[in-house]
C-alpha positions in Angstrom: 38.1 -29.7 -19.8 40.9 -27.5 -20.1 41.7 -23.6 -19.1 44.3 -22.1 -20.7 45.9 -19.1 -20.1 49.1 -17.0 -20.2 48.8 -13.8 -17.9 48.3 -13.5 -14.3 45.0 -12.1 -14.3 43.3 -14.2 -16.2 44.9 -17.2 -14.1 43.6 -15.8 -10.5 40.2 -15.2 -12.5 40.0 -18.8 -13.4 41.4 -20.2 -10.2 39.1 -18.0 -8.2 36.2 -18.6 -10.3 36.8 -22.7 -10.9 38.4 -25.7 -9.1 40.3 -27.7 -10.8 41.8 -30.8 -10.4 45.2 -30.5 -11.2 47.6 -27.5 -13.3 50.2 -27.8 -15.5 52.5 -25.0 -15.9 55.4 -23.5 -17.7 57.9 -22.3 -15.7 58.6 -19.2 -17.5 56.3 -16.8 -19.9 56.5 -13.4 -21.5 54.0 -11.7 -19.0 53.6 -14.6 -16.1 55.7 -17.1 -14.3 55.3 -20.7 -13.2 56.5 -20.1 -9.6 54.1 -17.2 -9.2 51.4 -19.2 -10.1 52.0 -22.1 -7.8 52.3 -19.3 -4.9 48.6 -18.1 -5.7 47.9 -22.1 -5.6 49.4 -22.6 -2.1 47.8 -19.6 -0.7 44.3 -21.6 -1.2 45.2 -25.3 -1.9 48.2 -27.3 -0.1 47.7 -30.2 -2.4 46.4 -29.3 -5.8 48.4 -31.4 -8.3 50.6 -28.6 -9.9 53.1 -30.2 -12.4 55.8 -28.1 -14.3 56.2 -28.4 -17.5 58.9 -26.4 -19.2 62.4 -26.9 -21.3 64.2 -24.8 -19.6 64.6 -26.2 -16.1 67.9 -27.3 -14.7 68.1 -29.2 -11.8 68.6 -26.6 -9.1 65.6 -25.1 -10.5 63.8 -28.3 -10.3 64.9 -29.1 -7.3 63.4 -25.3 -5.9 59.9 -25.9 -7.5 59.7 -29.0 -5.3 60.6 -27.4 -2.5 58.2 -24.2 -3.5 55.4 -27.1 -2.9 55.1 -28.0 -6.5 54.4 -31.9 -7.2 56.5 -32.7 -10.3 57.9 -31.4 -13.4 58.5 -32.9 -16.7 61.3 -31.3 -19.8 59.0 -30.7 -22.8 62.1 -32.6 -24.5 60.8 -35.9 -22.4 56.8 -35.5 -23.2 56.8 -38.9 -22.6 56.8 -38.3 -19.1 53.7 -36.6 -18.9 51.5 -39.1 -19.1 53.0 -40.6 -16.1 53.3 -38.2 -13.6 49.6 -36.4 -14.0 48.1 -40.1 -13.4 50.6 -40.6 -10.3 50.0 -36.7 -9.2 46.4 -37.0 -9.9 45.9 -40.7 -7.6 48.2 -39.2 -4.9 45.8 -36.5 -4.2 42.6 -38.6 -4.2 44.7 -41.0 -2.0 44.9 -38.4 0.4 40.9 -36.7 0.2 40.2 -40.3 1.0 42.4 -40.9 3.8 41.2 -37.5 5.0 37.5 -38.7 4.7 38.3 -41.6 6.8 39.8 -39.7 9.3 37.4 -36.7 9.7 34.6 -40.0 9.6 36.4 -41.3 12.5 36.7 -38.7 14.9 32.7 -37.7 14.6 32.7 -41.7 15.6 34.7 -41.0 18.2 33.0 -37.9 19.1 29.9 -39.1 19.0 30.7 -42.2 21.5 32.5 -39.2 24.1 29.5 -37.7 24.0 27.3 -40.7 24.3 29.5 -42.5 27.0 29.6 -39.4 29.0 25.8 -39.4 29.1 25.8 -42.5 30.7 25.3 -42.9 34.7 28.1 -46.0 34.5 32.2 -45.7 34.3 32.8 -46.7 31.2 36.0 -47.7 29.6 39.1 -49.1 26.8 42.2 -50.7 27.0 44.3 -52.4 24.6 45.7 -55.7 25.3 47.8 -55.0 28.2 44.7 -53.2 30.4 46.4 -50.1 29.6 43.2 -47.6 29.9 42.4 -46.0 26.2 39.4 -44.2 27.2 37.6 -43.3 30.5 34.5 -41.5 30.1 33.1 -38.7 32.9 31.7 -40.7 35.5 34.7 -42.9 35.4 37.0 -39.8 36.4 34.2 -38.5 38.9 34.2 -41.6 40.9 38.3 -42.7 40.3 40.0 -40.1 38.9 42.9 -41.1 36.7 44.1 -44.5 36.1 47.0 -45.8 33.4 45.7 -48.8 33.7 42.4 -51.0 34.2 44.0 -52.6 36.6 46.4 -49.6 38.6 47.5 -50.3 41.8 46.5 -46.9 42.6 43.1 -47.6 42.7 41.9 -51.2 42.9 42.3 -52.9 46.2 45.4 -55.1 46.0 43.8 -58.3 47.1 41.2 -58.2 44.2 44.2 -57.6 41.3 45.3 -61.6 41.0 41.2 -62.5 40.1 40.7 -59.5 37.9 43.9 -60.4 36.1 43.3 -63.7 35.5 39.5 -62.9 33.8 41.1 -60.4 31.7 44.0 -63.3 30.4 40.9 -65.2 30.0 39.1 -63.4 27.7 41.7 -62.6 25.5 42.9 -66.1 25.2 39.1 -67.0 24.5 37.4 -64.3 23.0 34.8 -63.7 24.9 33.0 -61.3 27.4 34.1 -61.3 31.0 32.6 -60.3 34.3 34.2 -60.0 37.7 34.1 -58.4 41.3 36.3 -55.5 42.4 36.8 -53.2 44.9 37.8 -49.6 43.1 39.0 -46.5 45.8 36.8 -43.7 45.5 38.0 -40.6 45.0 36.3 -38.6 46.7 37.5 -40.0 50.1 39.5 -43.0 49.4 37.1 -45.3 50.8 36.9 -49.0 48.4 34.1 -49.6 47.3 32.1 -53.0 45.2 32.2 -52.5 41.3 30.9 -55.1 38.9 33.4 -55.0 35.9 32.5 -56.2 32.3 34.7 -56.2 29.6 34.0 -57.7 25.6 37.4 -58.3 24.1 37.4 -57.2 20.2 39.8 -57.7 17.7 41.6 -54.9 15.7 39.4 -54.6 13.6 36.5 -54.3 15.3 
């Protein structure tokens, strides 16, 4: 479905009233111009595909349209470029929207995970392959405080580090869960208390 307009008033009315997948614009019209149309569109939508189709675009003008936010430009003398330009612009736009939806969904999952773990009366953590902490819940922060690693020398008893690291390495090699007893320094009074640390190795996709 196409809507064709050649005045600013009609363009603004249609753009306000309806959602479009793509805009093709001439660079210059008697009562309107493509750069103004582009400015109107970009004020509301930063990524809507916008392609100039004109017979007057020189190289400098074409570059200027791209710098101002146009997706592409096609010369009327080369109409065979129009379809590939349209398909490419639509595909890129769909890819961006898909990625943003995935990122939004991931953020929701992360927020739910954080809310759930902060409600638990236990210390919950995640770490990378080198045992660097990537997440700790509020109970961990309350009890232990800040730490860069699961086995940070600032928070774990020095005599327990070797045993913990051995258990960690065995879990990485086997891919199986591990349990290890160790003493963590308590933030409130500096004393050490025994904890049972459980971990489940996960692959990159899991």
